[in-house]
mmJSON file of the N, C-alpha and C atoms, coordinates in Angstrom:
{"data_MODEL":{"atom_site":{
"group_PDB":["ATOM","ATOM","ATOM","ATOM","ATOM","ATOM","ATOM","ATOM","ATOM","ATOM","ATOM","ATOM","ATOM","ATOM","ATOM","ATOM","ATOM","ATOM","ATOM","ATOM","ATOM","ATOM","ATOM","ATOM","ATOM","ATOM","ATOM","ATOM","ATOM","ATOM","ATOM","ATOM","ATOM","ATOM","ATOM","ATOM","ATOM","ATOM","ATOM","ATOM","ATOM","ATOM","ATOM","ATOM","ATOM","ATOM","ATOM","ATOM","ATOM","ATOM","ATOM","ATOM","ATOM","ATOM","ATOM","ATOM","ATOM","ATOM","ATOM","ATOM","ATOM","ATOM","ATOM","ATOM","ATOM","ATOM","ATOM","ATOM","ATOM","ATOM","ATOM","ATOM","ATOM","ATOM","ATOM","ATOM","ATOM","ATOM","ATOM","ATOM","ATOM","ATOM","ATOM","ATOM","ATOM","ATOM","ATOM","ATOM","ATOM","ATOM","ATOM","ATOM","ATOM","ATOM","ATOM","ATOM","ATOM","ATOM","ATOM","ATOM","ATOM","ATOM","ATOM","ATOM","ATOM","ATOM","ATOM","ATOM","ATOM","ATOM","ATOM","ATOM","ATOM","ATOM","ATOM","ATOM","ATOM","ATOM","ATOM","ATOM","ATOM","ATOM","ATOM","ATOM","ATOM","ATOM","ATOM","ATOM","ATOM","ATOM","ATOM","ATOM","ATOM","ATOM","ATOM","ATOM","ATOM","ATOM","ATOM","ATOM","ATOM","ATOM","ATOM","ATOM","ATOM","ATOM","ATOM","ATOM","ATOM","ATOM","ATOM","ATOM","ATOM","ATOM","ATOM","ATOM","ATOM","ATOM","ATOM","ATOM","ATOM","ATOM","ATOM","ATOM","ATOM","ATOM","ATOM","ATOM","ATOM","ATOM","ATOM","ATOM","ATOM","ATOM","ATOM","ATOM","ATOM","ATOM","ATOM","ATOM","ATOM","ATOM","ATOM","ATOM","ATOM","ATOM","ATOM","ATOM","ATOM","ATOM","ATOM","ATOM","ATOM","ATOM","ATOM","ATOM","ATOM","ATOM","ATOM","ATOM","ATOM","ATOM","ATOM","ATOM","ATOM","ATOM","ATOM","ATOM","ATOM","ATOM"],
"id":[1,2,3,4,5,6,7,8,9,10,11,12,13,14,15,16,17,18,19,20,21,22,23,24,25,26,27,28,29,30,31,32,33,34,35,36,37,38,39,40,41,42,43,44,45,46,47,48,49,50,51,52,53,54,55,56,57,58,59,60,61,62,63,64,65,66,67,68,69,70,71,72,73,74,75,76,77,78,79,80,81,82,83,84,85,86,87,88,89,90,91,92,93,94,95,96,97,98,99,100,101,102,103,104,105,106,107,108,109,110,111,112,113,114,115,116,117,118,119,120,121,122,123,124,125,126,127,128,129,130,131,132,133,134,135,136,137,138,139,140,141,142,143,144,145,146,147,148,149,150,151,152,153,154,155,156,157,158,159,160,161,162,163,164,165,166,167,168,169,170,171,172,173,174,175,176,177,178,179,180,181,182,183,184,185,186,187,188,189,190,191,192,193,194,195,196,197,198,199,200,201,202,203,204,205,206,207,208,209,210],
"type_symbol":["N","C","C","N","C","C","N","C","C","N","C","C","N","C","C","N","C","C","N","C","C","N","C","C","N","C","C","N","C","C","N","C","C","N","C","C","N","C","C","N","C","C","N","C","C","N","C","C","N","C","C","N","C","C","N","C","C","N","C","C","N","C","C","N","C","C","N","C","C","N","C","C","N","C","C","N","C","C","N","C","C","N","C","C","N","C","C","N","C","C","N","C","C","N","C","C","N","C","C","N","C","C","N","C","C","N","C","C","N","C","C","N","C","C","N","C","C","N","C","C","N","C","C","N","C","C","N","C","C","N","C","C","N","C","C","N","C","C","N","C","C","N","C","C","N","C","C","N","C","C","N","C","C","N","C","C","N","C","C","N","C","C","N","C","C","N","C","C","N","C","C","N","C","C","N","C","C","N","C","C","N","C","C","N","C","C","N","C","C","N","C","C","N","C","C","N","C","C","N","C","C","N","C","C","N","C","C","N","C","C"],
"label_atom_id":["N","CA","C","N","CA","C","N","CA","C","N","CA","C","N","CA","C","N","CA","C","N","CA","C","N","CA","C","N","CA","C","N","CA","C","N","CA","C","N","CA","C","N","CA","C","N","CA","C","N","CA","C","N","CA","C","N","CA","C","N","CA","C","N","CA","C","N","CA","C","N","CA","C","N","CA","C","N","CA","C","N","CA","C","N","CA","C","N","CA","C","N","CA","C","N","CA","C","N","CA","C","N","CA","C","N","CA","C","N","CA","C","N","CA","C","N","CA","C","N","CA","C","N","CA","C","N","CA","C","N","CA","C","N","CA","C","N","CA","C","N","CA","C","N","CA","C","N","CA","C","N","CA","C","N","CA","C","N","CA","C","N","CA","C","N","CA","C","N","CA","C","N","CA","C","N","CA","C","N","CA","C","N","CA","C","N","CA","C","N","CA","C","N","CA","C","N","CA","C","N","CA","C","N","CA","C","N","CA","C","N","CA","C","N","CA","C","N","CA","C","N","CA","C","N","CA","C","N","CA","C","N","CA","C","N","CA","C","N","CA","C","N","CA","C"],
"label_alt_id":[null,null,null,null,null,null,null,null,null,null,null,null,null,null,null,null,null,null,null,null,null,null,null,null,null,null,null,null,null,null,null,null,null,null,null,null,null,null,null,null,null,null,null,null,null,null,null,null,null,null,null,null,null,null,null,null,null,null,null,null,null,null,null,null,null,null,null,null,null,null,null,null,null,null,null,null,null,null,null,null,null,null,null,null,null,null,null,null,null,null,null,null,null,null,null,null,null,null,null,null,null,null,null,null,null,null,null,null,null,null,null,null,null,null,null,null,null,null,null,null,null,null,null,null,null,null,null,null,null,null,null,null,null,null,null,null,null,null,null,null,null,null,null,null,null,null,null,null,null,null,null,null,null,null,null,null,null,null,null,null,null,null,null,null,null,null,null,null,null,null,null,null,null,null,null,null,null,null,null,null,null,null,null,null,null,null,null,null,null,null,null,null,null,null,null,null,null,null,null,null,null,null,null,null,null,null,null,null,null,null],
"label_comp_id":["UNK","UNK","UNK","UNK","UNK","UNK","UNK","UNK","UNK","UNK","UNK","UNK","UNK","UNK","UNK","UNK","UNK","UNK","UNK","UNK","UNK","UNK","UNK","UNK","UNK","UNK","UNK","UNK","UNK","UNK","UNK","UNK","UNK","UNK","UNK","UNK","UNK","UNK","UNK","UNK","UNK","UNK","UNK","UNK","UNK","UNK","UNK","UNK","UNK","UNK","UNK","UNK","UNK","UNK","UNK","UNK","UNK","UNK","UNK","UNK","UNK","UNK","UNK","UNK","UNK","UNK","UNK","UNK","UNK","UNK","UNK","UNK","UNK","UNK","UNK","UNK","UNK","UNK","UNK","UNK","UNK","UNK","UNK","UNK","UNK","UNK","UNK","UNK","UNK","UNK","UNK","UNK","UNK","UNK","UNK","UNK","UNK","UNK","UNK","UNK","UNK","UNK","UNK","UNK","UNK","UNK","UNK","UNK","UNK","UNK","UNK","UNK","UNK","UNK","UNK","UNK","UNK","UNK","UNK","UNK","UNK","UNK","UNK","UNK","UNK","UNK","UNK","UNK","UNK","UNK","UNK","UNK","UNK","UNK","UNK","UNK","UNK","UNK","UNK","UNK","UNK","UNK","UNK","UNK","UNK","UNK","UNK","UNK","UNK","UNK","UNK","UNK","UNK","UNK","UNK","UNK","UNK","UNK","UNK","UNK","UNK","UNK","UNK","UNK","UNK","UNK","UNK","UNK","UNK","UNK","UNK","UNK","UNK","UNK","UNK","UNK","UNK","UNK","UNK","UNK","UNK","UNK","UNK","UNK","UNK","UNK","UNK","UNK","UNK","UNK","UNK","UNK","UNK","UNK","UNK","UNK","UNK","UNK","UNK","UNK","UNK","UNK","UNK","UNK","UNK","UNK","UNK","UNK","UNK","UNK"],
"label_asym_id":["A","A","A","A","A","A","A","A","A","A","A","A","A","A","A","A","A","A","A","A","A","A","A","A","A","A","A","A","A","A","A","A","A","A","A","A","A","A","A","A","A","A","A","A","A","A","A","A","A","A","A","A","A","A","A","A","A","A","A","A","A","A","A","A","A","A","A","A","A","A","A","A","A","A","A","A","A","A","A","A","A","A","A","A","A","A","A","A","A","A","A","A","A","A","A","A","A","A","A","A","A","A","A","A","A","A","A","A","A","A","A","A","A","A","A","A","A","A","A","A","A","A","A","A","A","A","A","A","A","A","A","A","A","A","A","A","A","A","A","A","A","A","A","A","A","A","A","A","A","A","A","A","A","A","A","A","A","A","A","A","A","A","A","A","A","A","A","A","A","A","A","A","A","A","A","A","A","A","A","A","A","A","A","A","A","A","A","A","A","A","A","A","A","A","A","A","A","A","A","A","A","A","A","A","A","A","A","A","A","A"],
"label_entity_id":["1","1","1","1","1","1","1","1","1","1","1","1","1","1","1","1","1","1","1","1","1","1","1","1","1","1","1","1","1","1","1","1","1","1","1","1","1","1","1","1","1","1","1","1","1","1","1","1","1","1","1","1","1","1","1","1","1","1","1","1","1","1","1","1","1","1","1","1","1","1","1","1","1","1","1","1","1","1","1","1","1","1","1","1","1","1","1","1","1","1","1","1","1","1","1","1","1","1","1","1","1","1","1","1","1","1","1","1","1","1","1","1","1","1","1","1","1","1","1","1","1","1","1","1","1","1","1","1","1","1","1","1","1","1","1","1","1","1","1","1","1","1","1","1","1","1","1","1","1","1","1","1","1","1","1","1","1","1","1","1","1","1","1","1","1","1","1","1","1","1","1","1","1","1","1","1","1","1","1","1","1","1","1","1","1","1","1","1","1","1","1","1","1","1","1","1","1","1","1","1","1","1","1","1","1","1","1","1","1","1"],
"label_seq_id":[1,1,1,2,2,2,3,3,3,4,4,4,5,5,5,6,6,6,7,7,7,8,8,8,9,9,9,10,10,10,11,11,11,12,12,12,13,13,13,14,14,14,15,15,15,16,16,16,17,17,17,18,18,18,19,19,19,20,20,20,21,21,21,22,22,22,23,23,23,24,24,24,25,25,25,26,26,26,27,27,27,28,28,28,29,29,29,30,30,30,31,31,31,32,32,32,33,33,33,34,34,34,35,35,35,36,36,36,37,37,37,38,38,38,39,39,39,40,40,40,41,41,41,42,42,42,43,43,43,44,44,44,45,45,45,46,46,46,47,47,47,48,48,48,49,49,49,50,50,50,51,51,51,52,52,52,53,53,53,54,54,54,55,55,55,56,56,56,57,57,57,58,58,58,59,59,59,60,60,60,61,61,61,62,62,62,63,63,63,64,64,64,65,65,65,66,66,66,67,67,67,68,68,68,69,69,69,70,70,70],
"pdbx_PDB_ins_code":[null,null,null,null,null,null,null,null,null,null,null,null,null,null,null,null,null,null,null,null,null,null,null,null,null,null,null,null,null,null,null,null,null,null,null,null,null,null,null,null,null,null,null,null,null,null,null,null,null,null,null,null,null,null,null,null,null,null,null,null,null,null,null,null,null,null,null,null,null,null,null,null,null,null,null,null,null,null,null,null,null,null,null,null,null,null,null,null,null,null,null,null,null,null,null,null,null,null,null,null,null,null,null,null,null,null,null,null,null,null,null,null,null,null,null,null,null,null,null,null,null,null,null,null,null,null,null,null,null,null,null,null,null,null,null,null,null,null,null,null,null,null,null,null,null,null,null,null,null,null,null,null,null,null,null,null,null,null,null,null,null,null,null,null,null,null,null,null,null,null,null,null,null,null,null,null,null,null,null,null,null,null,null,null,null,null,null,null,null,null,null,null,null,null,null,null,null,null,null,null,null,null,null,null,null,null,null,null,null,null],
"Cartn_x":[0.922,0.024,0.838,0.697,1.575,0.891,1.47,1.154,2.168,1.39,2.296,1.541,2.286,1.804,2.516,2.509,3.265,3.083,1.932,1.939,2.72,3.703,4.399,3.42,2.717,2.012,0.759,0.358,-0.944,-0.271,0.849,1.307,1.448,2.21,2.481,1.088,0.014,-0.885,-2.138,-1.825,-2.419,-1.625,-0.252,0.501,0.231,-0.064,-0.154,-1.498,-2.513,-3.926,-3.743,-3.047,-3.046,-2.176,-1.288,-0.693,-1.268,-2.298,-3.393,-3.907,-3.98,-4.78,-3.853,-4.215,-3.186,-2.303,-1.398,-0.791,-0.476,-0.786,-0.614,0.633,1.711,2.802,2.871,2.86,3.075,4.382,4.339,5.535,5.303,6.387,5.735,6.878,5.929,6.348,6.808,6.631,7.095,5.967,6.298,5.467,4.312,3.162,1.861,1.764,2.933,2.79,2.788,3.396,3.412,2.012,1.281,-0.081,-0.868,-0.499,-1.286,-0.74,0.432,1.247,0.631,0.509,0.083,-1.21,-2.227,-3.812,-3.914,-2.783,-2.873,-2.976,-2.206,-2.098,-3.349,-4.651,-5.903,-6.539,-6.985,-7.475,-6.8,-5.401,-4.514,-4.828,-4.961,-4.915,-6.758,-7.395,-8.685,-8.96,-8.473,-8.25,-7.563,-6.541,-5.559,-6.776,-7.166,-8.223,-9.406,-9.987,-11.191,-10.697,-9.575,-9.078,-8.797,-8.293,-7.485,-8.739,-9.593,-10.784,-10.197,-9.609,-8.877,-9.695,-9.761,-10.495,-9.31,-8.194,-7.36,-5.956,-5.579,-4.223,-4.054,-2.656,-2.103,-0.443,0.088,1.395,1.842,3.287,3.851,5.401,5.805,7.014,7.842,9.084,10.161,11.312,12.135,13.583,13.49,12.554,12.709,12.785,13.538,13.818,12.656,12.164,11.079,11.274,10.322,10.574,11.257,11.642,12.244,11.157,11.759,11.036,11.354,10.198,10.519,11.18],
"Cartn_y":[-1.096,0.298,1.044,2.057,3.299,4.335,4.823,6.381,7.272,8.858,9.735,10.842,11.71,12.745,13.565,14.885,15.621,15.773,15.064,14.842,13.568,13.093,12.173,11.039,11.936,11.366,10.636,11.266,10.668,9.324,9.215,8.112,7.294,7.327,6.561,5.679,6.822,6.162,4.948,5.594,4.703,3.383,3.43,2.524,1.065,0.954,-0.238,-0.745,0.268,-0.406,-1.288,-0.461,-1.002,-2.109,-2.286,-3.834,-4.789,-4.652,-5.722,-6.584,-5.871,-6.436,-7.619,-8.755,-9.829,-9.44,-9.893,-9.438,-8.019,-6.977,-5.453,-5.114,-4.358,-3.758,-2.169,-1.571,0.061,0.436,1.001,1.891,3.372,4.165,5.47,6.199,6.686,7.519,8.956,9.088,10.539,11.77,12.826,13.782,14.133,14.809,14.733,15.279,15.859,16.428,15.172,13.746,12.774,12.102,12.56,11.698,11.822,12.729,12.862,11.634,11.469,10.254,8.971,8.959,7.409,7.559,8.366,8.164,7.928,8.214,7.965,6.372,5.716,4.559,3.651,3.968,3.258,3.499,4.473,4.115,3.357,3.21,2.722,1.09,0.783,-0.581,-1.022,-0.076,-0.349,-0.646,0.413,-0.082,-1.34,-1.75,-2.549,-4.217,-4.044,-5.24,-5.163,-4.322,-4.451,-4.868,-4.342,-4.608,-6.495,-6.386,-8.092,-9.047,-8.38,-9.55,-10.084,-9.074,-9.612,-8.987,-9.429,-8.677,-8.385,-9.154,-8.711,-8.379,-8.036,-7.332,-6.352,-6.125,-5.008,-4.949,-4.161,-3.603,-4.305,-4.93,-5.247,-4.281,-3.967,-3.188,-3.994,-4.194,-5.297,-4.472,-4.883,-4.52,-3.572,-3.228,-2.181,-2.872,-2.083,-2.562,-1.977,-2.831,-2.437,-0.898,-0.069,1.151,2.065,1.484,2.517,3.586,4.697,5.828,6.114,5.817,5.826,7.153],
"Cartn_z":[0.03,0.062,-0.074,-0.69,-1.261,-0.391,0.614,1.284,1.189,1.312,1.336,2.009,2.507,3.201,3.928,4.44,5.151,6.726,7.172,8.743,9.074,9.702,9.836,11.06,11.757,12.803,12.382,11.444,10.449,10.035,9.376,8.687,9.825,10.802,11.703,12.354,12.531,12.749,12.09,10.546,9.554,9.123,9.5,9.036,9.855,10.814,11.638,11.046,10.948,10.605,9.065,8.262,6.911,6.783,7.714,7.949,8.61,9.333,9.717,8.493,7.284,6.402,5.693,5.766,5.049,3.624,3.486,2.015,2.026,2.899,2.61,3.537,2.76,3.541,3.046,4.087,3.699,3.115,2.091,1.456,1.594,2.317,2.57,1.403,0.414,-0.809,-0.501,0.722,0.923,1.055,0.658,0.847,-0.22,0.515,-0.069,-1.65,-1.933,-3.466,-4.227,-3.53,-4.736,-4.606,-4.104,-3.782,-5.635,-6.424,-7.682,-8.393,-8.392,-9.048,-8.833,-7.495,-6.896,-7.496,-7.258,-7.639,-9.27,-9.788,-11.413,-11.742,-10.665,-10.944,-11.287,-10.134,-10.102,-11.423,-12.201,-13.299,-14.598,-14.469,-15.139,-15.142,-13.773,-13.312,-13.551,-13.537,-13.979,-15.359,-16.401,-17.641,-18.02,-17.504,-17.687,-17.277,-16.197,-15.884,-16.807,-16.905,-18.026,-19.406,-19.944,-21.284,-21.148,-20.419,-20.195,-19.542,-19.089,-18.43,-17.302,-16.357,-15.338,-13.819,-12.989,-11.811,-10.72,-10.662,-9.703,-10.05,-11.136,-11.904,-10.775,-10.413,-9.832,-10.349,-9.242,-9.306,-8.098,-8.13,-7.143,-6.92,-6.293,-5.94,-5.231,-5.501,-4.955,-4.761,-4.297,-3.828,-2.581,-2.215,-0.975,0.37,1.114,2.245,3.169,4.307,5.037,5.488,5.7,6.258,5.389,4.255,2.973,2.546,2.208,1.768,0.348,-0.409,-1.977,-2.478],
"occupancy":[1.0,1.0,1.0,1.0,1.0,1.0,1.0,1.0,1.0,1.0,1.0,1.0,1.0,1.0,1.0,1.0,1.0,1.0,1.0,1.0,1.0,1.0,1.0,1.0,1.0,1.0,1.0,1.0,1.0,1.0,1.0,1.0,1.0,1.0,1.0,1.0,1.0,1.0,1.0,1.0,1.0,1.0,1.0,1.0,1.0,1.0,1.0,1.0,1.0,1.0,1.0,1.0,1.0,1.0,1.0,1.0,1.0,1.0,1.0,1.0,1.0,1.0,1.0,1.0,1.0,1.0,1.0,1.0,1.0,1.0,1.0,1.0,1.0,1.0,1.0,1.0,1.0,1.0,1.0,1.0,1.0,1.0,1.0,1.0,1.0,1.0,1.0,1.0,1.0,1.0,1.0,1.0,1.0,1.0,1.0,1.0,1.0,1.0,1.0,1.0,1.0,1.0,1.0,1.0,1.0,1.0,1.0,1.0,1.0,1.0,1.0,1.0,1.0,1.0,1.0,1.0,1.0,1.0,1.0,1.0,1.0,1.0,1.0,1.0,1.0,1.0,1.0,1.0,1.0,1.0,1.0,1.0,1.0,1.0,1.0,1.0,1.0,1.0,1.0,1.0,1.0,1.0,1.0,1.0,1.0,1.0,1.0,1.0,1.0,1.0,1.0,1.0,1.0,1.0,1.0,1.0,1.0,1.0,1.0,1.0,1.0,1.0,1.0,1.0,1.0,1.0,1.0,1.0,1.0,1.0,1.0,1.0,1.0,1.0,1.0,1.0,1.0,1.0,1.0,1.0,1.0,1.0,1.0,1.0,1.0,1.0,1.0,1.0,1.0,1.0,1.0,1.0,1.0,1.0,1.0,1.0,1.0,1.0,1.0,1.0,1.0,1.0,1.0,1.0,1.0,1.0,1.0,1.0,1.0,1.0],
"B_iso_or_equiv":[0.0,0.0,0.0,0.0,0.0,0.0,0.0,0.0,0.0,0.0,0.0,0.0,0.0,0.0,0.0,0.0,0.0,0.0,0.0,0.0,0.0,0.0,0.0,0.0,0.0,0.0,0.0,0.0,0.0,0.0,0.0,0.0,0.0,0.0,0.0,0.0,0.0,0.0,0.0,0.0,0.0,0.0,0.0,0.0,0.0,0.0,0.0,0.0,0.0,0.0,0.0,0.0,0.0,0.0,0.0,0.0,0.0,0.0,0.0,0.0,0.0,0.0,0.0,0.0,0.0,0.0,0.0,0.0,0.0,0.0,0.0,0.0,0.0,0.0,0.0,0.0,0.0,0.0,0.0,0.0,0.0,0.0,0.0,0.0,0.0,0.0,0.0,0.0,0.0,0.0,0.0,0.0,0.0,0.0,0.0,0.0,0.0,0.0,0.0,0.0,0.0,0.0,0.0,0.0,0.0,0.0,0.0,0.0,0.0,0.0,0.0,0.0,0.0,0.0,0.0,0.0,0.0,0.0,0.0,0.0,0.0,0.0,0.0,0.0,0.0,0.0,0.0,0.0,0.0,0.0,0.0,0.0,0.0,0.0,0.0,0.0,0.0,0.0,0.0,0.0,0.0,0.0,0.0,0.0,0.0,0.0,0.0,0.0,0.0,0.0,0.0,0.0,0.0,0.0,0.0,0.0,0.0,0.0,0.0,0.0,0.0,0.0,0.0,0.0,0.0,0.0,0.0,0.0,0.0,0.0,0.0,0.0,0.0,0.0,0.0,0.0,0.0,0.0,0.0,0.0,0.0,0.0,0.0,0.0,0.0,0.0,0.0,0.0,0.0,0.0,0.0,0.0,0.0,0.0,0.0,0.0,0.0,0.0,0.0,0.0,0.0,0.0,0.0,0.0,0.0,0.0,0.0,0.0,0.0,0.0],
"pdbx_formal_charge":[null,null,null,null,null,null,null,null,null,null,null,null,null,null,null,null,null,null,null,null,null,null,null,null,null,null,null,null,null,null,null,null,null,null,null,null,null,null,null,null,null,null,null,null,null,null,null,null,null,null,null,null,null,null,null,null,null,null,null,null,null,null,null,null,null,null,null,null,null,null,null,null,null,null,null,null,null,null,null,null,null,null,null,null,null,null,null,null,null,null,null,null,null,null,null,null,null,null,null,null,null,null,null,null,null,null,null,null,null,null,null,null,null,null,null,null,null,null,null,null,null,null,null,null,null,null,null,null,null,null,null,null,null,null,null,null,null,null,null,null,null,null,null,null,null,null,null,null,null,null,null,null,null,null,null,null,null,null,null,null,null,null,null,null,null,null,null,null,null,null,null,null,null,null,null,null,null,null,null,null,null,null,null,null,null,null,null,null,null,null,null,null,null,null,null,null,null,null,null,null,null,null,null,null,null,null,null,null,null,null],
"auth_seq_id":[1,1,1,2,2,2,3,3,3,4,4,4,5,5,5,6,6,6,7,7,7,8,8,8,9,9,9,10,10,10,11,11,11,12,12,12,13,13,13,14,14,14,15,15,15,16,16,16,17,17,17,18,18,18,19,19,19,20,20,20,21,21,21,22,22,22,23,23,23,24,24,24,25,25,25,26,26,26,27,27,27,28,28,28,29,29,29,30,30,30,31,31,31,32,32,32,33,33,33,34,34,34,35,35,35,36,36,36,37,37,37,38,38,38,39,39,39,40,40,40,41,41,41,42,42,42,43,43,43,44,44,44,45,45,45,46,46,46,47,47,47,48,48,48,49,49,49,50,50,50,51,51,51,52,52,52,53,53,53,54,54,54,55,55,55,56,56,56,57,57,57,58,58,58,59,59,59,60,60,60,61,61,61,62,62,62,63,63,63,64,64,64,65,65,65,66,66,66,67,67,67,68,68,68,69,69,69,70,70,70],
"auth_comp_id":["UNK","UNK","UNK","UNK","UNK","UNK","UNK","UNK","UNK","UNK","UNK","UNK","UNK","UNK","UNK","UNK","UNK","UNK","UNK","UNK","UNK","UNK","UNK","UNK","UNK","UNK","UNK","UNK","UNK","UNK","UNK","UNK","UNK","UNK","UNK","UNK","UNK","UNK","UNK","UNK","UNK","UNK","UNK","UNK","UNK","UNK","UNK","UNK","UNK","UNK","UNK","UNK","UNK","UNK","UNK","UNK","UNK","UNK","UNK","UNK","UNK","UNK","UNK","UNK","UNK","UNK","UNK","UNK","UNK","UNK","UNK","UNK","UNK","UNK","UNK","UNK","UNK","UNK","UNK","UNK","UNK","UNK","UNK","UNK","UNK","UNK","UNK","UNK","UNK","UNK","UNK","UNK","UNK","UNK","UNK","UNK","UNK","UNK","UNK","UNK","UNK","UNK","UNK","UNK","UNK","UNK","UNK","UNK","UNK","UNK","UNK","UNK","UNK","UNK","UNK","UNK","UNK","UNK","UNK","UNK","UNK","UNK","UNK","UNK","UNK","UNK","UNK","UNK","UNK","UNK","UNK","UNK","UNK","UNK","UNK","UNK","UNK","UNK","UNK","UNK","UNK","UNK","UNK","UNK","UNK","UNK","UNK","UNK","UNK","UNK","UNK","UNK","UNK","UNK","UNK","UNK","UNK","UNK","UNK","UNK","UNK","UNK","UNK","UNK","UNK","UNK","UNK","UNK","UNK","UNK","UNK","UNK","UNK","UNK","UNK","UNK","UNK","UNK","UNK","UNK","UNK","UNK","UNK","UNK","UNK","UNK","UNK","UNK","UNK","UNK","UNK","UNK","UNK","UNK","UNK","UNK","UNK","UNK","UNK","UNK","UNK","UNK","UNK","UNK","UNK","UNK","UNK","UNK","UNK","UNK"],
"auth_asym_id":["A","A","A","A","A","A","A","A","A","A","A","A","A","A","A","A","A","A","A","A","A","A","A","A","A","A","A","A","A","A","A","A","A","A","A","A","A","A","A","A","A","A","A","A","A","A","A","A","A","A","A","A","A","A","A","A","A","A","A","A","A","A","A","A","A","A","A","A","A","A","A","A","A","A","A","A","A","A","A","A","A","A","A","A","A","A","A","A","A","A","A","A","A","A","A","A","A","A","A","A","A","A","A","A","A","A","A","A","A","A","A","A","A","A","A","A","A","A","A","A","A","A","A","A","A","A","A","A","A","A","A","A","A","A","A","A","A","A","A","A","A","A","A","A","A","A","A","A","A","A","A","A","A","A","A","A","A","A","A","A","A","A","A","A","A","A","A","A","A","A","A","A","A","A","A","A","A","A","A","A","A","A","A","A","A","A","A","A","A","A","A","A","A","A","A","A","A","A","A","A","A","A","A","A","A","A","A","A","A","A"],
"auth_atom_id":["N","CA","C","N","CA","C","N","CA","C","N","CA","C","N","CA","C","N","CA","C","N","CA","C","N","CA","C","N","CA","C","N","CA","C","N","CA","C","N","CA","C","N","CA","C","N","CA","C","N","CA","C","N","CA","C","N","CA","C","N","CA","C","N","CA","C","N","CA","C","N","CA","C","N","CA","C","N","CA","C","N","CA","C","N","CA","C","N","CA","C","N","CA","C","N","CA","C","N","CA","C","N","CA","C","N","CA","C","N","CA","C","N","CA","C","N","CA","C","N","CA","C","N","CA","C","N","CA","C","N","CA","C","N","CA","C","N","CA","C","N","CA","C","N","CA","C","N","CA","C","N","CA","C","N","CA","C","N","CA","C","N","CA","C","N","CA","C","N","CA","C","N","CA","C","N","CA","C","N","CA","C","N","CA","C","N","CA","C","N","CA","C","N","CA","C","N","CA","C","N","CA","C","N","CA","C","N","CA","C","N","CA","C","N","CA","C","N","CA","C","N","CA","C","N","CA","C","N","CA","C","N","CA","C","N","CA","C","N","CA","C","N","CA","C"],
"pdbx_PDB_model_num":[1,1,1,1,1,1,1,1,1,1,1,1,1,1,1,1,1,1,1,1,1,1,1,1,1,1,1,1,1,1,1,1,1,1,1,1,1,1,1,1,1,1,1,1,1,1,1,1,1,1,1,1,1,1,1,1,1,1,1,1,1,1,1,1,1,1,1,1,1,1,1,1,1,1,1,1,1,1,1,1,1,1,1,1,1,1,1,1,1,1,1,1,1,1,1,1,1,1,1,1,1,1,1,1,1,1,1,1,1,1,1,1,1,1,1,1,1,1,1,1,1,1,1,1,1,1,1,1,1,1,1,1,1,1,1,1,1,1,1,1,1,1,1,1,1,1,1,1,1,1,1,1,1,1,1,1,1,1,1,1,1,1,1,1,1,1,1,1,1,1,1,1,1,1,1,1,1,1,1,1,1,1,1,1,1,1,1,1,1,1,1,1,1,1,1,1,1,1,1,1,1,1,1,1,1,1,1,1,1,1]
}}}
């Protein structure tokens, strides 16, 4: 799960909640200004899933150590 924001306390609050979901890991992508980039991934994935008749296509980010900021 990619998160970004300018409030470190808010990110610290939501991180353990997200990590309770099986299979999800939080990747902190830094400042809130990056949110627009992350949000553009959603329509891309929806379009790819529709075009390929797939329900659960997604993106996997590999090679990052836990706690590392993008």
